[in-house]
MDAnalysis code that builds the backbone (N, CA, C; Angstrom):
import MDAnalysis as mda
import numpy as np

u = mda.Universe.empty(459, n_residues=153, atom_resindex=np.repeat(np.arange(153), 3), trajectory=True)
u.add_TopologyAttr("name", ["N", "CA", "C"] * 153)
u.add_TopologyAttr("resid", np.arange(1, 154))
u.add_TopologyAttr("resname", ["MET", "ASN", "THR", "THR", "LEU", "LYS", "LEU", "PHE", "ALA", "PHE", "ALA", "PHE", "LEU", "PHE", "GLY", "GLY", "ALA", "ILE", "SER", "ALA", "GLN", "ASN", "ILE", "VAL", "GLN", "GLU", "SER", "LYS", "GLU", "THR", "THR", "VAL", "VAL", "THR", "HIS", "GLU", "VAL", "ASN", "ASP", "ASN", "LYS", "SER", "ILE", "THR", "PHE", "LYS", "THR", "ILE", "ASP", "HIS", "THR", "MET", "THR", "PRO", "VAL", "LYS", "LEU", "LYS", "GLU", "SER", "ASP", "LYS", "GLY", "GLN", "VAL", "ASN", "GLN", "ALA", "ARG", "VAL", "THR", "GLY", "ASP", "THR", "LYS", "VAL", "ARG", "LYS", "THR", "ILE", "MET", "ILE", "ASP", "SER", "ASN", "SER", "ASP", "LYS", "VAL", "TYR", "ASP", "LYS", "LYS", "ILE", "GLU", "LEU", "SER", "TYR", "LYS", "MET", "ASP", "GLU", "GLU", "VAL", "ASN", "LEU", "ASN", "TYR", "SER", "LEU", "THR", "ASP", "ASN", "GLY", "LEU", "ILE", "LEU", "SER", "THR", "PRO", "TYR", "ASN", "THR", "SER", "LYS", "LEU", "VAL", "THR", "ASP", "GLU", "GLY", "THR", "TYR", "TYR", "ILE", "ASP", "SER", "LYS", "ASN", "VAL", "LYS", "GLY", "ILE", "LYS", "VAL", "THR", "VAL", "THR", "ASN", "MET", "SER", "THR", "ARG"])
u.atoms.positions = np.array([
    [-11.952, 44.664, 18.752],
    [-12.780, 43.612, 18.540],
    [-12.940, 43.429, 17.005],
    [-12.864, 44.322, 16.462],
    [-13.243, 44.117, 14.910],
    [-11.756, 43.802, 14.133],
    [-10.842, 44.187, 14.583],
    [-9.392, 44.018, 14.215],
    [-8.977, 42.628, 14.430],
    [-9.403, 42.163, 15.740],
    [-9.358, 40.487, 16.177],
    [-9.988, 39.617, 15.192],
    [-11.119, 40.041, 14.828],
    [-11.981, 39.339, 14.135],
    [-11.699, 39.010, 12.837],
    [-10.969, 40.200, 12.188],
    [-10.395, 40.072, 10.731],
    [-9.134, 39.355, 10.821],
    [-8.078, 39.564, 11.940],
    [-7.057, 38.730, 12.065],
    [-7.103, 36.995, 12.095],
    [-8.343, 36.701, 12.873],
    [-8.510, 35.604, 12.970],
    [-9.218, 34.855, 11.988],
    [-10.019, 35.812, 11.085],
    [-10.044, 35.021, 9.772],
    [-9.406, 35.341, 8.825],
    [-8.442, 35.976, 8.574],
    [-7.377, 35.832, 7.848],
    [-6.181, 34.782, 7.943],
    [-5.979, 34.407, 9.311],
    [-5.410, 33.187, 10.034],
    [-6.092, 32.168, 9.378],
    [-7.553, 32.018, 9.739],
    [-8.024, 30.680, 9.289],
    [-7.921, 30.326, 7.827],
    [-8.288, 31.428, 6.841],
    [-8.330, 31.418, 5.371],
    [-6.640, 30.769, 5.081],
    [-5.862, 31.423, 5.733],
    [-4.512, 31.238, 5.088],
    [-4.224, 29.827, 5.459],
    [-4.224, 29.378, 6.675],
    [-4.167, 28.156, 7.426],
    [-4.669, 26.847, 6.385],
    [-5.981, 26.986, 5.921],
    [-6.733, 26.275, 5.341],
    [-5.997, 26.264, 3.913],
    [-5.782, 27.512, 3.284],
    [-5.105, 27.435, 1.808],
    [-3.684, 26.575, 1.955],
    [-2.752, 26.762, 2.848],
    [-1.439, 25.750, 3.260],
    [-1.711, 24.573, 3.327],
    [-2.723, 24.089, 4.125],
    [-3.152, 22.650, 4.404],
    [-3.680, 22.051, 3.124],
    [-4.118, 22.758, 2.246],
    [-4.780, 22.130, 0.849],
    [-3.630, 21.815, -0.074],
    [-2.543, 22.234, -0.205],
    [-1.311, 22.245, -0.941],
    [-0.433, 20.967, -0.773],
    [-1.275, 19.816, -0.603],
    [-0.584, 18.526, -0.519],
    [-0.096, 17.841, -1.765],
    [0.704, 17.378, -1.955],
    [0.991, 16.886, -3.720],
    [1.261, 15.326, -3.578],
    [0.663, 14.744, -2.513],
    [0.743, 13.332, -2.600],
    [-0.612, 12.652, -2.687],
    [-0.562, 11.754, -3.510],
    [-2.131, 11.069, -3.816],
    [-2.162, 9.703, -3.230],
    [-2.936, 9.794, -2.129],
    [-3.201, 8.288, -1.361],
    [-4.541, 7.500, -1.704],
    [-4.367, 6.437, -1.419],
    [-5.798, 5.617, -1.557],
    [-5.595, 4.619, -0.464],
    [-6.912, 4.095, 0.004],
    [-6.814, 3.289, 0.907],
    [-7.968, 2.086, 0.687],
    [-8.047, 1.127, 0.325],
    [-8.590, -0.031, 0.072],
    [-8.886, -1.097, 1.002],
    [-10.018, -1.580, 1.624],
    [-10.105, -2.582, 2.194],
    [-10.896, -3.737, 1.647],
    [-10.468, -4.998, 1.398],
    [-11.244, -6.077, 1.045],
    [-11.520, -7.427, 2.172],
    [-12.661, -7.673, 2.398],
    [-12.753, -8.765, 3.126],
    [-13.268, -10.032, 2.235],
    [-12.805, -11.120, 2.383],
    [-12.906, -12.326, 1.576],
    [-13.256, -13.472, 2.454],
    [-14.165, -14.147, 2.339],
    [-14.295, -15.442, 3.361],
    [-14.499, -16.674, 2.332],
    [-13.519, -17.638, 2.436],
    [-13.443, -18.524, 1.759],
    [-13.998, -20.038, 2.509],
    [-14.653, -21.031, 1.832],
    [-15.122, -22.047, 2.602],
    [-14.158, -23.297, 2.236],
    [-13.509, -24.048, 2.953],
    [-12.540, -25.041, 2.921],
    [-13.396, -26.524, 2.737],
    [-12.641, -27.406, 2.079],
    [-13.392, -28.603, 2.194],
    [-14.165, -29.240, 3.186],
    [-13.710, -28.979, 4.437],
    [-14.242, -29.642, 5.971],
    [-15.137, -28.554, 6.470],
    [-15.942, -27.771, 5.754],
    [-16.914, -26.883, 6.102],
    [-16.244, -25.819, 7.089],
    [-15.217, -25.314, 7.069],
    [-14.526, -24.332, 7.943],
    [-14.346, -23.091, 6.952],
    [-14.566, -22.051, 7.445],
    [-14.584, -20.721, 6.630],
    [-13.174, -20.168, 7.042],
    [-12.623, -19.508, 6.017],
    [-11.224, -18.812, 6.256],
    [-11.844, -17.489, 5.973],
    [-11.364, -16.190, 6.681],
    [-11.833, -15.051, 6.067],
    [-10.408, -14.328, 5.958],
    [-10.388, -13.522, 4.658],
    [-8.885, -13.010, 4.615],
    [-9.329, -11.555, 4.530],
    [-8.735, -10.747, 5.174],
    [-8.794, -9.272, 4.980],
    [-7.645, -8.553, 4.702],
    [-7.893, -7.923, 3.632],
    [-6.930, -7.169, 3.002],
    [-6.921, -5.676, 3.106],
    [-5.908, -4.762, 3.520],
    [-6.057, -3.540, 3.522],
    [-5.042, -3.065, 2.430],
    [-5.180, -2.364, 1.568],
    [-4.110, -1.810, 0.436],
    [-4.001, -0.280, 0.999],
    [-2.829, 0.208, 1.126],
    [-2.707, 1.589, 1.344],
    [-1.631, 1.914, 0.271],
    [-1.983, 2.939, -1.116],
    [-1.097, 3.247, -1.881],
    [-1.026, 4.718, -1.863],
    [0.271, 5.106, -2.250],
    [0.837, 6.535, -2.171],
    [1.778, 6.949, -3.583],
    [1.137, 7.507, -4.100],
    [2.165, 8.236, -5.526],
    [2.359, 9.586, -5.093],
    [3.543, 9.759, -5.174],
    [4.137, 11.427, -5.164],
    [3.981, 11.763, -6.337],
    [3.395, 13.138, -6.499],
    [3.241, 13.718, -7.778],
    [4.192, 14.734, -8.013],
    [5.233, 14.847, -8.914],
    [6.240, 16.011, -9.159],
    [6.000, 16.633, -10.271],
    [6.396, 17.777, -10.399],
    [6.311, 18.660, -11.356],
    [7.541, 18.526, -12.452],
    [7.203, 18.878, -13.746],
    [8.313, 18.601, -14.774],
    [8.885, 19.835, -14.636],
    [10.377, 19.341, -14.748],
    [11.449, 20.201, -14.315],
    [11.476, 21.332, -15.571],
    [11.203, 21.188, -16.661],
    [11.321, 22.124, -17.931],
    [10.274, 23.185, -17.679],
    [9.232, 22.803, -16.899],
    [7.837, 23.780, -16.653],
    [8.300, 24.699, -15.746],
    [9.443, 24.603, -15.145],
    [9.544, 25.325, -13.721],
    [9.520, 26.824, -13.797],
    [8.630, 27.546, -12.850],
    [8.010, 28.775, -13.038],
    [7.008, 29.280, -13.742],
    [6.434, 27.863, -14.599],
    [5.187, 28.472, -15.242],
    [3.818, 28.019, -14.379],
    [2.869, 28.930, -15.053],
    [1.688, 28.597, -14.099],
    [1.061, 27.231, -14.140],
    [0.928, 26.939, -15.149],
    [0.517, 25.577, -15.701],
    [1.490, 24.359, -15.833],
    [1.939, 23.728, -14.873],
    [3.019, 22.897, -15.210],
    [2.401, 21.342, -15.164],
    [3.002, 20.587, -16.319],
    [3.029, 19.340, -16.019],
    [3.203, 18.637, -15.171],
    [2.618, 17.469, -14.886],
    [2.944, 16.385, -13.729],
    [3.577, 15.461, -14.306],
    [4.344, 14.897, -13.324],
    [5.509, 13.476, -13.545],
    [5.019, 12.706, -12.465],
    [4.448, 11.433, -12.639],
    [4.203, 10.634, -11.391],
    [5.390, 9.704, -11.017],
    [5.377, 9.819, -9.890],
    [6.717, 8.856, -9.388],
    [6.270, 7.442, -8.839],
    [7.104, 6.710, -8.368],
    [6.801, 5.494, -7.928],
    [5.880, 5.254, -7.014],
    [5.151, 4.261, -7.223],
    [3.680, 4.155, -6.484],
    [4.229, 3.367, -5.246],
    [3.986, 3.685, -4.032],
    [4.478, 2.831, -2.866],
    [3.210, 2.161, -2.120],
    [3.484, 0.768, -2.191],
    [2.452, -0.111, -1.697],
    [2.338, -0.706, -0.403],
    [1.566, -0.430, 0.542],
    [1.461, -1.181, 1.832],
    [0.293, -2.036, 2.016],
    [0.520, -3.063, 2.103],
    [-0.597, -4.236, 1.954],
    [-0.618, -4.950, 3.257],
    [-1.595, -4.968, 3.954],
    [-1.837, -5.692, 5.494],
    [-2.768, -7.070, 5.018],
    [-2.332, -8.053, 5.320],
    [-3.155, -9.266, 5.441],
    [-3.450, -9.684, 6.453],
    [-4.599, -9.952, 6.830],
    [-5.144, -10.750, 7.896],
    [-5.815, -11.805, 7.938],
    [-5.650, -13.115, 8.429],
    [-6.158, -14.441, 8.242],
    [-6.842, -14.554, 9.490],
    [-8.120, -15.127, 9.357],
    [-8.753, -15.855, 10.665],
    [-9.469, -17.034, 10.215],
    [-8.735, -18.025, 10.691],
    [-9.232, -19.400, 10.240],
    [-10.079, -20.040, 11.209],
    [-10.648, -19.486, 12.444],
    [-11.981, -19.731, 13.059],
    [-12.622, -18.667, 13.137],
    [-13.849, -18.849, 13.933],
    [-14.890, -17.898, 13.919],
    [-15.266, -17.056, 15.115],
    [-13.842, -16.678, 15.545],
    [-14.014, -15.514, 16.603],
    [-13.674, -14.041, 16.102],
    [-13.586, -13.184, 16.588],
    [-13.341, -11.748, 16.425],
    [-12.148, -11.404, 15.768],
    [-11.088, -12.133, 16.565],
    [-9.617, -11.866, 16.416],
    [-9.044, -12.550, 15.268],
    [-8.342, -11.797, 14.326],
    [-7.424, -12.307, 13.277],
    [-6.485, -13.119, 13.627],
    [-6.279, -14.438, 13.174],
    [-4.954, -15.433, 13.706],
    [-3.833, -14.861, 13.051],
    [-3.451, -14.531, 12.207],
    [-2.160, -14.141, 11.264],
    [-2.341, -12.789, 10.629],
    [-1.277, -12.044, 10.863],
    [-1.036, -10.694, 10.131],
    [0.256, -10.415, 9.510],
    [0.169, -10.257, 8.462],
    [1.369, -10.025, 7.368],
    [1.174, -8.765, 6.729],
    [2.386, -7.914, 7.074],
    [2.243, -6.602, 6.245],
    [3.586, -6.539, 5.401],
    [3.258, -6.148, 3.932],
    [4.163, -6.206, 2.872],
    [4.114, -4.692, 2.423],
    [5.415, -4.261, 2.062],
    [5.515, -2.934, 1.439],
    [6.455, -3.116, 0.542],
    [6.296, -2.406, -0.626],
    [7.093, -2.540, -1.871],
    [6.638, -1.322, -2.797],
    [7.632, -1.085, -3.919],
    [7.197, -0.150, -4.928],
    [6.646, -0.901, -6.066],
    [5.379, -0.341, -6.540],
    [4.831, -0.951, -7.397],
    [5.306, -0.563, -9.004],
    [5.579, -1.411, -9.702],
    [5.863, -1.273, -11.283],
    [4.736, -1.101, -11.883],
    [4.726, -0.173, -12.999],
    [3.725, -0.163, -13.919],
    [3.211, -1.320, -14.690],
    [4.328, -2.160, -14.839],
    [4.220, -3.160, -15.951],
    [4.048, -4.451, -15.097],
    [4.459, -4.482, -13.858],
    [4.302, -5.980, -13.266],
    [3.325, -6.016, -12.023],
    [2.213, -6.683, -11.727],
    [1.399, -6.645, -10.541],
    [2.018, -7.722, -9.430],
    [2.140, -7.416, -8.384],
    [2.697, -8.601, -7.385],
    [1.544, -9.001, -6.920],
    [1.485, -10.495, -7.077],
    [0.668, -11.387, -6.428],
    [0.913, -11.981, -5.292],
    [-0.018, -12.440, -4.626],
    [0.575, -13.337, -3.169],
    [-0.766, -14.365, -3.109],
    [-0.195, -15.693, -2.530],
    [-0.828, -16.623, -2.289],
    [-0.651, -17.174, -0.798],
    [-1.348, -17.828, 0.213],
    [-0.957, -18.056, 1.305],
    [-0.969, -19.591, 1.229],
    [-0.014, -20.197, 1.844],
    [0.115, -21.758, 2.156],
    [0.398, -21.902, 3.368],
    [0.680, -23.317, 4.016],
    [0.752, -23.633, 5.074],
    [1.952, -23.606, 5.610],
    [3.114, -23.374, 4.321],
    [4.564, -23.001, 4.959],
    [4.778, -21.555, 4.942],
    [4.193, -20.897, 4.272],
    [4.227, -19.147, 4.437],
    [3.545, -18.468, 3.360],
    [3.980, -17.535, 2.639],
    [3.335, -16.483, 1.370],
    [4.286, -16.633, 0.379],
    [3.674, -17.052, -0.656],
    [4.335, -16.842, -1.827],
    [4.090, -15.713, -2.902],
    [5.078, -14.955, -2.956],
    [4.859, -13.635, -3.729],
    [5.190, -14.286, -5.248],
    [4.251, -13.640, -6.072],
    [4.608, -14.164, -7.547],
    [4.159, -12.824, -8.250],
    [4.498, -12.845, -9.695],
    [4.733, -12.038, -10.761],
    [3.843, -12.736, -12.012],
    [3.211, -11.811, -12.970],
    [2.603, -12.683, -13.864],
    [3.972, -13.608, -14.877],
    [5.016, -13.270, -14.687],
    [6.094, -13.852, -15.372],
    [6.423, -15.115, -14.762],
    [5.747, -15.768, -14.090],
    [6.216, -17.035, -13.247],
    [7.428, -16.877, -12.451],
    [7.740, -15.676, -11.894],
    [8.610, -15.637, -11.154],
    [8.000, -15.544, -9.617],
    [8.669, -16.342, -8.687],
    [8.013, -16.246, -7.388],
    [8.908, -16.487, -6.283],
    [8.503, -16.275, -4.961],
    [9.414, -16.205, -3.771],
    [8.735, -16.691, -2.882],
    [9.026, -17.783, -2.052],
    [8.344, -18.056, -0.872],
    [9.046, -17.503, 0.507],
    [8.019, -16.828, 1.335],
    [8.354, -16.096, 2.378],
    [8.041, -16.757, 3.419],
    [8.847, -17.094, 4.519],
    [8.425, -17.470, 5.729],
    [8.691, -16.953, 6.869],
    [9.761, -15.634, 6.924],
    [9.845, -14.954, 7.867],
    [9.955, -13.560, 7.407],
    [10.085, -12.509, 8.621],
    [10.113, -11.331, 8.214],
    [11.530, -10.912, 7.744],
    [11.365, -9.877, 6.810],
    [12.643, -9.416, 6.314],
    [12.489, -8.777, 5.016],
    [13.595, -8.507, 4.088],
    [13.614, -7.906, 2.979],
    [13.801, -8.958, 1.767],
    [12.837, -8.845, 0.766],
    [13.130, -10.181, -0.227],
    [13.193, -9.573, -1.975],
    [13.852, -9.880, -2.441],
    [13.942, -9.410, -3.829],
    [13.364, -10.310, -4.905],
    [12.463, -10.013, -5.727],
    [12.210, -10.923, -6.766],
    [12.765, -10.134, -8.154],
    [13.678, -11.103, -8.867],
    [14.195, -10.630, -10.025],
    [14.534, -11.528, -11.017],
    [14.443, -11.215, -12.171],
    [14.392, -12.417, -13.445],
    [14.521, -11.487, -14.570],
    [14.572, -12.100, -15.627],
    [14.878, -11.320, -16.797],
    [13.897, -10.469, -17.109],
    [12.701, -10.712, -16.897],
    [11.365, -10.001, -17.286],
    [10.851, -8.824, -16.138],
    [11.430, -9.267, -15.061],
    [11.169, -8.473, -13.761],
    [12.434, -7.666, -13.446],
    [12.400, -6.267, -13.376],
    [13.467, -5.702, -12.679],
    [13.446, -5.905, -11.120],
    [14.447, -6.144, -10.364],
    [14.296, -6.233, -8.771],
    [13.362, -5.536, -8.014],
    [12.217, -6.509, -7.889],
    [11.227, -5.792, -7.059],
    [11.531, -6.096, -5.563],
    [11.528, -5.034, -4.718],
    [12.067, -5.258, -3.232],
    [10.691, -5.201, -2.341],
    [10.774, -6.330, -1.600],
    [9.393, -6.304, -0.675],
    [9.880, -6.655, 0.662],
    [9.428, -5.705, 1.187],
    [9.752, -5.947, 2.807],
    [8.639, -6.352, 3.602],
    [8.667, -7.751, 4.228],
    [7.586, -8.194, 5.346],
    [8.026, -7.883, 6.509],
    [6.913, -7.375, 7.303],
    [6.995, -7.160, 8.638],
    [5.989, -7.785, 9.307],
    [5.848, -7.877, 10.387],
    [4.796, -8.048, 11.321],
    [3.978, -9.682, 10.817],
    [5.152, -10.367, 10.620],
    [4.495, -11.698, 10.207],
    [4.367, -12.684, 11.229],
    [3.235, -12.551, 12.050],
    [2.770, -12.960, 13.356],
    [1.761, -14.133, 13.224],
    [1.898, -14.814, 14.156],
    [0.671, -16.009, 14.443],
    [0.381, -15.587, 15.977],
    [-0.971, -15.278, 16.272],
    [-1.298, -15.117, 17.543],
    [-1.889, -16.184, 18.067],
])
C-alpha cells in the first residue's frame, strides 16, 4: 500500500512537471462592439483574436543553464462575427489567419462588397471570397492572409 502511494505520488508530480514545459505563448482576446447606423439599427461586431508566439532558444547558448530566448513569428487567428439584426445568432462569420509582422499591423474594415484588409502604408486588398491573399508593396513584405469560413447565414 505504501509503495503504491509513493508510486502514484511520483507519477503525479512527474506528469505535472512534464506538462508545465510548454514553450508556446498563447493569448486569446474577445471584443464585442456595437455600432449604431443612421437608420437607428445597431450592428454588433464580435472579434476573437487568438495569437500564438513560439519561443525558441538561442542556438549559441545550447547546453547552458540560462539560455537566451529568441521570439519567432507571431501567428494570428482572428474571427470576426457580425450581427445586423437583434437576434442571438450572428449573421456573418469571417476567419483570418496570418503571421504578424512586428512593423506592420493588419487592419480590416467591413463593407457591403466584402472585407478590406489594409496596412498603415495605404496598401489594401478587397476580399470577397475564401482563399489566400497576399498584401505586398515596397513598404510591406508579402503578408499572406488566409480567409476561411466567409459565410452568410
